[in-house]
C-alpha positions as CSV (number, residue, x, y, z in Angstrom):
1,M,104.5,125.7,174.3
2,K,101.9,122.9,174.4
3,Q,98.2,123.7,174.9
4,E,95.6,121.3,176.3
5,I,92.1,121.6,174.9
6,V,89.2,120.6,177.1
7,I,86.1,119.4,175.3
8,P,82.7,119.6,177.0
9,E,81.4,116.2,177.9
10,K,78.1,116.5,176.1
11,A,79.8,117.4,172.8
12,A,82.3,114.7,173.3
13,A,79.6,112.1,174.0
14,R,77.9,113.0,170.7
15,T,81.0,113.0,168.5
16,S,83.4,110.4,170.0
17,P,83.4,106.9,171.3
18,K,82.5,106.3,174.9
19,G,85.2,107.2,177.4
20,V,86.9,109.8,175.2
21,R,87.0,113.2,176.9
22,K,89.8,115.3,175.5
23,V,92.2,115.6,172.7
24,R,95.8,116.8,172.9
25,E,97.0,118.7,170.0
26,T,100.4,120.4,169.4
27,P,101.2,123.4,167.2
28,A,103.3,121.0,165.0
29,S,100.3,118.8,164.3
30,R,98.1,121.8,163.5
31,S,100.6,123.1,161.0
32,D,101.0,119.7,159.4
33,C,97.3,119.4,158.9
34,N,97.2,122.8,157.4
35,R,100.0,121.9,155.0
36,R,98.4,118.7,153.8
37,Q,94.8,119.9,153.7
38,P,94.6,123.5,152.7
39,L,90.9,123.6,153.2
40,C,91.2,122.9,156.9
41,A,89.9,125.7,159.2
42,A,92.6,127.6,161.1
43,P,93.2,126.1,164.5
44,H,91.9,128.0,167.5
45,P,92.3,127.5,171.2
46,G,88.6,127.0,171.9
47,P,86.7,123.7,172.3
48,V,86.7,121.5,169.2
49,A,84.7,118.4,168.1
50,V,86.4,115.0,168.1
51,V,86.0,112.7,165.1
52,A,86.0,109.0,165.1
53,P,89.4,107.3,165.6
54,G,91.5,106.9,162.5
55,R,89.9,110.0,160.8
56,T,91.5,113.4,160.4
57,G,89.8,116.5,161.6
58,C,90.6,118.3,158.3
59,R,88.0,118.4,155.5
60,P,89.2,116.1,152.7
61,H,90.3,117.8,149.4
62,P,89.5,116.1,146.1
63,G,92.5,114.8,144.1
64,P,93.4,115.9,140.5
65,G,91.4,114.3,137.6
66,F,89.1,114.8,134.6
67,T,85.4,115.2,134.3
68,L,83.5,113.2,131.8
69,V,83.0,116.2,129.6
70,E,86.7,117.0,129.6
71,L,87.5,113.4,128.7
72,L,85.1,113.4,125.8
73,V,86.5,116.7,124.5
74,V,90.0,115.3,124.5
75,I,88.9,112.2,122.7
76,A,87.1,114.3,120.0
77,I,90.2,116.4,119.5
78,I,92.4,113.3,119.1
79,G,90.0,111.9,116.6
80,M,90.0,115.1,114.5
81,L,93.8,115.1,114.5
82,V,94.0,111.5,113.3
83,G,91.4,112.3,110.6
84,L,93.6,115.1,109.4
85,L,96.9,113.3,109.6
86,L,95.8,109.9,108.0
87,P,95.3,111.3,104.5
88,A,98.7,113.0,104.7
89,V,100.4,109.7,105.8
90,Q,98.7,107.8,102.9
91,Q,99.8,110.5,100.4
92,A,103.4,110.3,101.6
93,R,103.4,106.5,101.3
94,E,101.9,106.7,97.8
95,A,104.5,109.3,96.8
96,A,107.2,106.9,98.0
97,R,105.7,104.0,96.0
98,R,105.4,106.2,92.9
99,M,109.1,107.1,93.2
100,S,110.1,103.5,93.6
101,C,108.0,102.6,90.5
102,S,109.8,105.4,88.6
103,N,113.1,104.0,89.6
104,N,112.1,100.5,88.5
105,L,111.2,101.8,85.0
106,R,114.5,103.7,84.8
107,Q,116.4,100.5,85.6
108,V,114.5,98.8,82.8
109,G,115.4,101.7,80.5
110,L,119.1,101.4,81.3
111,A,119.0,97.7,80.7
112,V,117.5,98.3,77.3
113,L,120.1,100.8,76.4
114,N,122.9,98.4,77.5
115,Y,121.3,95.7,75.3
116,E,121.4,98.2,72.4
117,T,125.0,99.0,73.1
118,M,126.0,95.3,72.9
119,M,123.7,94.2,70.1
120,T,123.6,97.5,68.1
121,Q,119.8,97.3,68.0
122,F,116.9,97.2,70.5
123,P,115.2,94.0,71.5
124,A,112.0,93.0,69.6
125,G,108.7,93.4,71.3
126,R,108.3,89.7,70.8
127,Q,111.3,87.6,69.6
128,G,109.4,85.5,67.1
129,C,106.0,85.0,65.5
130,D,102.7,84.0,67.0
131,G,101.6,81.7,64.3
132,T,100.6,84.2,61.7
133,C,103.8,84.4,59.8
134,L,105.4,81.0,60.2
135,T,106.9,79.1,57.3
136,D,109.2,76.8,59.3
137,N,107.5,73.7,60.6
138,T,110.1,72.8,63.2
139,V,108.6,73.0,66.6
140,N,111.7,74.5,68.3
141,S,112.3,77.0,65.5
142,T,113.9,80.3,66.6
143,K,111.1,82.0,64.7
144,R,108.7,80.8,67.3
145,Y,110.3,82.3,70.4
146,A,107.9,84.5,72.3
147,S,110.4,86.3,74.6
148,T,109.8,89.9,75.6
149,P,112.3,92.7,75.9
150,F,112.2,92.1,79.6
151,V,113.6,88.6,79.1
152,A,116.2,89.7,76.6
153,C,117.4,92.3,79.1
154,L,117.6,90.0,82.1
155,P,121.4,89.8,81.9
156,Y,121.6,93.6,82.2
157,M,119.3,93.5,85.2
158,E,121.7,91.3,87.2
159,Q,119.5,88.3,86.4
160,E,121.9,86.2,84.4
161,A,121.1,82.9,86.2
162,L,117.3,83.4,85.6
163,Y,118.0,84.2,81.9
164,Q,119.9,80.9,81.5
165,A,117.2,78.9,83.3
166,L,114.7,80.3,80.8
167,N,116.3,78.4,78.0
168,D,118.9,81.2,77.6
169,G,116.1,83.7,77.2
170,N,114.2,81.7,74.6
171,V,110.6,81.6,75.9
172,Y,108.3,79.2,74.1
173,P,105.0,80.3,72.4
174,C,102.0,81.0,74.6
175,G,98.9,79.8,72.8
176,N,97.3,76.9,71.0
177,G,98.1,76.7,67.3
178,E,101.4,78.5,67.6
179,T,103.4,75.4,66.9
180,P,102.8,72.9,64.1
181,D,101.5,70.2,66.4
182,S,99.6,72.6,68.7
183,S,101.9,71.6,71.6
184,V,104.8,72.9,73.6
185,S,106.6,69.6,73.6
186,G,110.3,70.0,74.5
187,W,109.8,73.6,75.8
188,N,108.1,73.3,79.2
189,T,110.9,71.4,81.0
190,A,110.8,71.2,84.8
191,A,113.6,73.8,85.1
192,Y,111.7,76.2,82.8
193,V,108.4,75.8,84.7
194,E,110.2,76.7,88.0
195,A,112.0,79.6,86.4
196,A,108.8,81.0,85.0
197,K,107.5,81.4,88.6
198,V,110.5,83.6,89.8
199,A,109.4,87.1,90.5
200,V,111.5,90.0,89.1
201,P,110.9,93.0,91.4
202,M,112.2,95.5,88.8
203,V,109.2,94.8,86.5
204,R,106.6,95.3,89.3
205,C,104.9,98.5,90.5
206,P,105.0,98.8,94.3
207,S,101.4,100.2,94.3
208,S,100.0,97.1,92.5
209,D,98.0,94.7,94.7
210,V,98.2,91.8,92.2
211,P,100.2,88.8,93.4
212,D,103.7,88.2,91.9
213,E,102.5,84.9,90.5
214,I,99.5,84.7,88.1
215,I,97.8,81.5,86.9
216,T,97.1,81.5,83.2
217,T,95.4,78.9,81.0
218,N,96.7,80.2,77.7
219,C,100.2,78.8,77.7
220,L,99.6,75.0,77.6
221,T,97.5,72.9,75.3
222,G,94.4,71.6,77.0
223,K,94.0,74.8,79.0
224,T,96.0,73.4,81.9
225,P,96.6,76.1,84.6
226,Y,100.1,77.3,84.4
227,T,101.9,79.7,86.8
228,M,104.0,82.6,85.5
229,S,105.5,85.7,87.1
230,K,103.7,89.0,86.7
231,T,104.6,92.4,85.4
232,D,102.9,95.8,85.6
233,Y,104.9,97.4,82.8
234,A,104.4,97.1,79.0
235,F,106.4,98.3,76.0
236,C,105.1,100.7,73.5
237,A,104.4,99.3,70.0
238,G,103.2,102.6,68.6
239,K,100.1,104.9,68.5
240,R,97.7,102.4,66.9
241,I,96.5,98.9,67.9
242,P,92.8,98.5,68.4
243,S,91.7,101.4,66.1
244,T,93.2,99.7,63.0
245,W,93.2,96.1,64.2
246,G,90.6,94.7,61.9
247,S,92.2,96.0,58.7
248,N,95.8,96.1,59.6
249,Q,96.5,93.3,62.0
250,M,99.8,92.2,60.4
251,N,101.3,95.6,60.3
252,I,100.3,96.2,63.9
253,K,102.1,93.1,64.9
254,Y,105.1,93.1,62.6
255,N,105.7,96.7,61.5
256,N,104.1,99.2,63.8
257,D,105.2,102.8,64.1
258,G,106.7,102.5,67.6
259,V,109.9,100.8,68.7
260,F,108.7,97.4,70.0
261,F,106.7,94.9,68.0
262,Y,106.9,91.3,66.8
263,Q,110.1,89.9,65.4
264,R,111.8,93.0,64.0
265,Q,114.5,94.8,65.9
266,I,114.8,98.6,65.5
267,H,118.2,100.4,65.2
268,G,118.8,103.6,67.0
269,G,119.0,105.5,63.7
270,E,115.4,104.7,62.9
271,I,114.2,106.7,65.9
272,R,114.2,110.0,64.1
273,D,111.9,111.7,66.7
274,G,114.8,111.4,69.2
275,L,115.1,109.0,72.1
276,S,114.1,111.7,74.7
277,N,110.8,112.2,72.9
278,T,109.8,108.6,72.2
279,L,108.0,106.3,74.6
280,F,109.6,103.0,75.3
281,A,107.4,101.7,78.1
282,G,104.7,102.5,80.6
283,E,102.5,101.1,83.3
284,F,99.2,99.3,82.9
285,T,96.6,98.0,85.3
286,D,94.5,94.8,85.4
287,N,91.2,96.8,85.8
288,G,89.5,93.6,86.8
289,N,90.2,92.1,83.4
290,D,91.8,88.6,83.5
291,R,93.4,89.1,80.1
292,S,95.4,92.0,81.6
293,K,97.0,89.7,84.2
294,T,100.2,89.6,82.2
295,S,103.5,87.8,82.6
296,Y,106.7,89.6,81.8
297,L,107.8,86.5,79.8
298,V,105.6,86.3,76.8
299,G,105.3,89.1,74.2
300,L,101.7,89.7,73.2
301,V,99.8,92.7,71.8
302,F,97.2,94.1,74.2
303,R,99.4,92.8,77.1
304,T,103.1,93.4,77.1
305,L,102.8,95.5,73.9
306,R,100.5,98.5,74.1
307,A,99.8,101.7,72.3
308,T,98.8,105.4,72.8
309,D,95.6,104.7,71.0
310,N,93.5,105.4,74.1
311,P,94.1,108.1,76.8
312,I,96.0,107.2,79.9
313,N,94.1,105.2,82.5
314,T,91.3,104.3,80.1
315,K,89.6,101.4,81.9
316,A,89.3,97.9,80.4
317,G,86.3,97.7,78.1
318,Y,86.2,101.5,77.4
319,G,87.6,103.7,74.7
320,V,88.6,102.2,71.3
321,T,88.4,98.4,71.8
322,I,88.3,95.1,69.9
323,N,86.4,92.1,71.0
324,F,88.7,89.2,71.9
325,G,86.8,86.2,73.1
326,N,84.8,87.5,76.0
327,Y,86.8,90.6,76.5
328,E,86.9,94.1,75.1
329,L,90.6,95.0,74.9
330,N,91.9,98.5,74.4
331,A,95.7,98.2,74.8
332,A,95.8,101.3,77.0
333,F,98.5,102.3,79.4
334,G,97.4,103.2,83.0
335,S,98.7,103.0,86.5
336,Y,97.8,102.4,90.2
337,H,98.9,106.0,90.9
338,P,96.1,108.7,91.0
339,G,96.0,111.2,88.2
340,G,98.3,109.6,85.6
341,G,101.2,107.1,85.2
342,N,105.0,106.7,84.9
343,F,106.4,106.4,81.4
344,L,109.9,105.4,80.2
345,F,111.4,107.3,77.3
346,G,114.2,106.1,75.0
347,D,117.0,108.0,76.8
348,A,116.0,106.1,80.1
349,H,114.4,109.2,81.7
350,V,111.0,108.6,83.4
351,A,108.2,111.1,83.4
352,F,104.8,111.1,85.2
353,L,102.3,111.8,82.5
354,T,98.9,113.1,83.7
355,E,95.5,112.0,82.5
356,G,95.0,115.5,81.2
357,I,98.0,115.4,78.7
358,D,97.1,116.7,75.2
359,Y,95.9,113.6,73.3
360,T,97.8,114.6,70.1
361,V,101.0,115.0,72.0
362,Y,100.5,111.7,73.8
363,Q,99.9,109.9,70.5
364,A,103.0,111.5,69.0
365,M,105.1,110.2,71.8
366,G,104.2,106.6,70.8
367,T,105.8,106.9,67.4
368,R,109.5,106.6,66.5
369,A,109.6,108.7,63.3
370,G,106.5,110.8,63.1
371,E,108.7,113.9,63.3
372,E,106.2,115.7,65.6
373,T,107.4,118.3,68.0
374,V,106.5,117.4,71.6
375,G,109.5,118.5,73.6
376,G,108.6,120.3,76.8
377,T,104.9,120.2,76.2
378,Y,104.0,117.7,78.8
């Protein structure tokens, strides 16, 4: 049933345009208004005021939203969650990089063991001399090759083509005075120069921020800048380098107590401490020292050949050092991973040794026949 509502003229004149006198409303329209606007007053049959055309007679209800305080609280909570989660994400990424680094060292270890299987001896830390033991005056004498174990093992790392491009693994000397005429004539061919730039991912630590290519001035006469590929790993020459350097330099280079040193190749039977207890290689860092920016190509003490003389992660210039030009060198192993570093043992297993490892145990690991007992103590 429809109902007509009569509005007094005075009230209508005050609240509506001229000429409007009454409003017709049905029960359906009243219920629709109540449904859309819950705050509307209940309809009644008495006189009602009329609003301007185009406006509803129901009181508007505010829509859903946030106050400024609520918004600031939400932002603060999100910021706290990000602050809590970010370190966890970074730790997870570093753990993945450390695992990848460990896998790289293991692959190097397997390549070294394959080399020993084929050659019945391990590769020398440096294939030839560095000028201190030379008697052959031929520039291209095999006694002058400076190749590292990395180079010798390239064929066992699926890098046969690179090995051949590097003069069949015969890397030339890296320093003035290491050849009779103080030159590298006949060694630095165009093909060799390009091959020296090729990066080998297996000899790099994923956590290192040093570019794959380094520029050195020590490998050509006249200090000409020369580009070579980088490594973050070094082989272990023994437990002594800087501490006895002044009085025992020749033995350190050519007859150290580890497995890898100049010219001489060690047989498996000489490693009386056992392969699983003897360090073969480990990580090192640049530590802001230009002389630590080391290529995997050239075997040099304090670079690709290091020792357990100083504790793990001893920074450049600290610990037991020797002065070499403008640098204090310590031949220490270290890593970009917090708390320690990855080390390769003779049986190709890799262990993460912490900075807190017992110093006596750590030194014993560097020797091949010290007959110390270190198993399970690290």
